[in-house]
C-alpha positions, 0 to 999 in steps of 0.5 A, a space after each residue: 688206966 683207960 688208955 691201957 685198957 682200950 687196946 688191951 687183950 688182957 685186963 688185970 684186977 686185984 685178983 684176976 687177969 681177964 684174958 682175951 683168947 685168939 682164934 687159935 687159942 679158941 680152937 685149942 679150947 675146943 680141941 685140946 684143952 691141955 695144950 691150951 693150958 700150957 700155952 696160957 700157963 694155967 689150968 681150966 677149972 671153970 664151967 664144963 666145956 660140953 655140948 651147948 657151951 661147945 657150940 657156942 665156942 665153934 659158932 663164935 670160931 665161924 664168926 671170927 673167921 668171917 669178921 676177924 677185925 672184930 675178934 674181940 667182940 666174938 671171942 671169949 675171955 678167960 677169968 684167971 685167977 692169979 694165986 693159982 693160974 686157975 681159969 675160974 670163969 669166962 665172959 665175952 661180948 655177944 656181938 659187936 656194938 649195935 646201931 644204939 651203941 649197945 653191947 651185950 656181956 655174957 659170962 659164966 663162973 665155975 660152981 667152985 668159984 661162986 660167992 667170992 666176988 670174982 664175977 663182980 670184979 670181972 664184970 666192973 673192969 669188963 664194962 670199963 673196957 667196954 664204955 672207953 670205947 667211943 662205939 659203946 654207950 651201954 652195956 646189956 646183960 640178960 639174966 634168968 628170973 631164978 637166977 638171984 646171984 647174977 642179978 646181985 652181981 650185976 646190981 653190984 656193978 651198977 647195972 639197972 633193970 629195964 625189962 622183964 619178961 621170961 628173962 630180965 634184962 639189965 643195962 649200964 650207961 655211960 
């Protein structure tokens, strides 16, 4: 399975597809979500694409345009529920792996889909993808101190807390 994952732009779990958005799809996410839904044959029902998330996506578009070879590390992956093709959330790498072979992930889930195990399922296979890469030995994630559900997801996925300040930092090693 790892060989299949290494070069994949779509991951699959029992209940989900995790689909890497191309640059043109990322632009549609900002400019025409209905056209993107048609192209992906899905219905977007995740976290609202509002000002802060919109700014992040627009920033990632600029980064991809300047670093197209690493677009997998700069784009977003939609989490699509198989049973009804609804986009329930997204996950991403926050940048390319650093010199210490670490990569940070970020993720979000629509409120209507919390507490169903979707994010645990997604993070597990996403980390499997990351750690199958020779350039990555450690996956890191940051949570707000009050975000207990996110912390529990990371713990279920094998992450260990390694730093706590204004936020909590987690890591998962190969």
